[in-house]
Each structure stands twice: as C-alpha cells, then as structure tokens.
VEXTIRO-553275 format. One line per field, with one value per residue (C-alpha): residue in one letter; chain; x, y, z. Coordinates in steps of 0.001 Angstrom, whole numbers, plus 500000, padded with zeros to 6 digits. Example, Ala and Ser with C-alpha at 12.3 -4.5 7.8 and 13.67 -1.06 7.14 Angstrom:
BEGIN
type = (A  S)
mol = (A  A)
east = (512300  513670)
north = (495500  498940)
up = (507800  507140)
END
This chain:
BEGIN
type = (X  X  X  X  X  X  X  X  X  X  X  X  X  X  X  X  X  X  X  X  X  X  X  X  X  X  X  X  X  X  X  X  X  X  X  X  X  X  X  X  X  X  X  X  X  X  X  X  X  X  X  X  X  X  X  X  X  X  X  X  X  X  X  X  X  X  X  X  X  X  X  X  X  X  X  X  X  X  X  X  X  X  X  X  X  X  X  X  X  X  X  X  X  X  X  X  X  X  X  X  X  X  X  X  X  X  X  X  X  X  X  X  X  X  X  X  X  X  X  X  X  X  X  X  X  X  X  X  X  X  X  X  X  X  X  X  X  X  X  X  X  X  X  X  X  X  X  X  X  X  X  X  X  X  X  X  X  X  X  X  X  X  X  X  X  X  X  X  X  X  X  X  X  X  X  X  X  X  X  X  X  X  X  X  X  X  X  X  X  X  X  X  X  X  X  X  X  X  X  X  X  X  X  X  X  X  X  X  X  X  X  X  X  X  X  X  X  X  X  X  X  X  X  X  X  X  X  X  X  X  X  X  X  X  X  X  X  X  X  X  X  X  X  X  X  X  X  X  X  X  X  X  X  X  X  X  X  X  X  X  X  X  X)
mol = (A  A  A  A  A  A  A  A  A  A  A  A  A  A  A  A  A  A  A  A  A  A  A  A  A  A  A  A  A  A  A  A  A  A  A  A  A  A  A  A  A  A  A  A  A  A  A  A  A  A  A  A  A  A  A  A  A  A  A  A  A  A  A  A  A  A  A  A  A  A  A  A  A  A  A  A  A  A  A  A  A  A  A  A  A  A  A  A  A  A  A  A  A  A  A  A  A  A  A  A  A  A  A  A  A  A  A  A  A  A  A  A  A  A  A  A  A  A  A  A  A  A  A  A  A  A  A  A  A  A  A  A  A  A  A  A  A  A  A  A  A  A  A  A  A  A  A  A  A  A  A  A  A  A  A  A  A  A  A  A  A  A  A  A  A  A  A  A  A  A  A  A  A  A  A  A  A  A  A  A  A  A  A  A  A  A  A  A  A  A  A  A  A  A  A  A  A  A  A  A  A  A  A  A  A  A  A  A  A  A  A  A  A  A  A  A  A  A  A  A  A  A  A  A  A  A  A  A  A  A  A  A  A  A  A  A  A  A  A  A  A  A  A  A  A  A  A  A  A  A  A  A  A  A  A  A  A  A  A  A  A  A  A)
east = (503397  505727  503000  502991  506887  507237  504430  505517  509372  507926  505704  508546  511132  508471  507480  511314  511721  509034  510210  507188  508893  512315  510689  508975  512137  513977  511249  511190  515182  515045  512781  514565  517980  516601  514740  517894  519911  517546  515393  518082  518794  517960  514655  513248  513574  511820  508788  508738  508615  505190  503288  505360  504373  500661  500300  502218  502753  498930  498413  501121  500194  496552  496686  499989  498555  495113  496889  499371  496667  494708  498002  498670  495474  496718  499428  496792  494507  497531  498483  494807  495076  497759  497440  497849  495466  493688  494882  498523  497692  496387  498640  501281  499979  499749  503279  504600  503230  503842  507439  508755  506795  507986  511954  511285  510374  513148  515865  514672  513890  515921  518944  519907  518442  520505  523512  522357  521123  524953  526027  522931  521812  518721  516927  517199  513916  511741  513343  512161  508925  508638  509631  507315  504269  505188  505471  502066  500354  501853  500411  496935  496600  498101  495386  492520  494363  493988  490321  489379  490910  489095  485726  485391  485973  486499  490032  488920  486000  488870  491062  488576  487779  491196  491774  488189  489648  492650  490529  488036  490799  492386  490074  486947  487553  488921  485737  483629  485411  485195  481341  480597  482675  480674  477164  477569  479668  477485  477913  480695  482720  485442  484280  482786  486090  488074  486285  486497  490320  490596  488618  490778  494679  496078  494880  495888  499552  499475  498856  501360  503933  502996  503230  506456  507493  505891  504726  501310  500355  500130  497991  494883  491460  492037  495237  494571  491674  493672  496783  494721  492604  495433  498572  501599  502804  499199  498291  501153  500129  496575  497309  499626  497248  494329  496545  497232  493586  492794  495224  493744  490426  490231  492908  490366  487487  489461  490409  486871  485857  488849  487819  484329  485480  485125  488259)
north = (521738  521792  519086  516981  516835  515575  513181  511894  511501  509719  507475  506566  505626  503490  501637  501356  499389  496849  493208  492932  495524  493780  490583  492152  493889  490539  488649  491283  491195  487367  487166  489482  488020  484409  485720  487350  484229  481642  483751  485014  488539  491906  492390  488934  489030  492519  491140  488245  490747  492166  489695  490250  494383  493629  491226  491181  495050  495678  492800  493819  497514  497089  494822  496009  499433  498323  496170  499090  501707  499436  498555  502347  503098  504199  506425  507962  508590  510044  512471  513715  514629  516961  520669  518530  518897  515671  516598  516632  513014  511447  512520  511628  508253  507868  509293  507196  503899  504737  505999  502903  500720  502451  502234  498411  498215  500244  498634  494865  495125  498469  497149  494024  495567  498726  496476  494402  497835  499041  496218  496534  500192  498886  497730  501426  502502  499493  499348  502861  502127  499203  501063  504000  501938  500042  503140  504346  501162  501298  504590  503620  500818  502176  504962  501991  500760  504015  504456  500894  501384  504486  503358  499816  499955  496093  494563  491509  493181  495593  492969  490996  494390  494969  491518  491976  495546  493489  490523  493062  494453  491428  488248  489959  492458  489886  487938  491045  491565  488339  488456  491928  490419  487188  488835  491472  490270  491309  494969  497378  497254  499241  502111  500154  498087  501356  502748  499570  499538  503193  502220  499212  500796  496849  496715  500224  499342  496245  498028  500520  497916  495825  499062  499590  496120  496164  492548  492377  488933  489280  492734  490926  492567  495450  496413  496129  498250  500956  500898  501519  504276  506331  504869  504331  507848  508876  505853  506023  509624  508784  505710  507596  510369  507704  506039  509493  510012  506480  507342  510590  509271  507100  509401  512179  509946  508591  511940  512824  509980  510566  514233  512893  510291  509931  508100)
up = (513473  516459  518255  514982  514684  518231  517861  514749  515931  518937  516835  514321  517158  518763  515498  514619  517789  516978  516306  513933  511575  511821  510842  508130  506863  507129  505115  502388  502380  502135  499387  497500  497779  497188  493777  492741  493674  491911  489689  487229  485999  487956  485871  486273  489886  489872  488134  490475  493260  491882  493517  496919  496626  495330  498080  501497  501401  501424  504088  506179  506152  507125  509844  511252  511306  512448  515336  516248  517009  519318  521048  521504  522668  526122  524497  522312  525176  527263  524359  523754  527527  526772  525104  521486  518786  517393  513656  515135  516891  513949  511216  513825  513813  510087  509522  512252  510716  506819  507744  509127  506834  503805  505182  505640  501825  500912  502882  502569  498721  497359  499097  497467  494073  494164  494264  491257  489238  489798  487572  485268  484855  482919  486354  487747  486006  487033  490275  491063  489816  491944  495028  493944  494089  497134  499132  497794  498439  502038  502217  501048  503257  506352  505851  505652  508901  510741  509567  510447  513957  514809  513276  515060  518764  519348  518650  517173  514776  513563  512848  510991  509080  508052  506724  504813  503291  501965  500718  499139  497137  495821  495962  495885  493336  490813  491611  490755  487392  486315  487152  485238  482306  482024  482803  480601  477805  475095  475987  475472  479009  478539  480722  483581  483675  483465  486836  488632  488053  489458  492654  493524  494525  494099  490503  489898  491130  489173  485902  486692  487095  484168  482226  483481  482352  479156  479774  477655  478032  481808  481845  481292  480291  482740  482030  478146  478449  480623  478350  475231  477140  478313  476722  478625  480118  480606  482105  484507  485688  485986  487946  490360  490916  491709  494168  495981  496128  497260  500222  500792  501069  503904  505690  505507  506616  509613  510595  510623  512809  515097  515651  517035  518523  522630  524209)
END
C-alpha cells in the first residue's frame, strides 16, 4: 500500500501540472458558464450539459489517458526497475489519471453550478447525478485508455485504437441499434435492446441522466425499454452497478496484460 500511495501521489502531481488538463478544465468551465448565461435556468443548463458529459468526457479520458501512458513509458520503466510491484504501478497510473480528470470535471462543471444551486435548490439532485455519472464515465474510459496503451505497442496505432473505442460507444453503437431495430422489427426486441444498452457505458449514462431529468421525449427506444423494465429507482441502481462493472473489466484486463508485458 505504501508503494501504491507513493506512485499515486507522484502521478497525480504530474498530471495536475499538465497544460492539457488545465485546458480541459477551462473548456468545461467556459461551456458551463456560457450555458448558464445564455441557456436559461440551472436545470436547462444541466440538460444542455448532458451532451458535453456523454461525448466530451469519454473522448478526453480515453485519448488523454492513452497518450499520457505512451509519454510516461520511460518513467514506468524506471518504476519497474525499482522494488515496486506491478500492481502498485498500474493502479497508481490509473488513479493518477482518473483523479485529476475527475477533479477537472468537478471544478469546471460543478463549480459554477454549485453557485447556481445555492439560489435554486431544485438543481442539487440533477447536479449530483450529472457529476456522479461524469466521474463514472471518466473511470470507465480511463480504464479503456490504460488497456489500449498496454496492449498496443505503437503510439499511432494506440491513438487510433483509443479513438475507435470512443467511436464504437457513440456513432457505431447507434448504428448497430438502428440496424437491429430495422432488421428484426417483426420480433420482440426488448431483451436484445436491453442487453445492448447494458454493454454500452455511454448509453447507460444517457439513460441515467434522462431518468433523473424525467425527459420522456428524449429517452428514445432504448431508454423507454430500460425505464419500463426497471423503473426509475431500480434502473438507476442497475445502471450504476453496470457502469462500475464497465470500469472494472477493462481495468482488470489491462492489469493482466501489464503483468505479462515485457518492458
């Protein structure tokens, strides 16, 4: 545990000094302030921020995490030459990326909205849900980033693989859902659609946020099936549990590859 704390502290300090992280925080802060300024009430701004959370956070987490691991290869090799376990190094890398990225979200989005929530108490619940979902998505795609960086040796191929992970969870997934719905429209599709929803962390996050905002018109077919099968409370529990699983599986897979990798 001592080794893990030391590696984690060193990684957090290093990432917090990154200009990319500062720019990411300022971008979230600017988007939030502009939406509050021109988008109306705090609830409307939160609803507009859903797309930012669902698209920008996973993209930044997986790309920034992948490139950071490639750039830190010499530092990783130096750590592995010391009497430090590979588990401590790997988990330290994961925490050193996930914690600063989560702090950037909390500062860039949470800061202005907390001020808004002090004036409008109805904002607290959707704000807490938005930040929780954002942190979970950050954990999921940071785990994907480490998995890709460990598995793919070449930097350019790893960067492409990271973008493919993000595209698969956004554009490709929507196309797959549409293909299933049009091809098998004469069959009951609730169970297959539910399975596809559980396999995609971004769609799970979208359903959670729309359940929180109670925006039935924006839920779509997958969200409607999910809400009908689980209800609001049960759906939130199931979605949060699956998001944790979506973070744990690539983290575990990446750790297994990291242990066997010849540096």
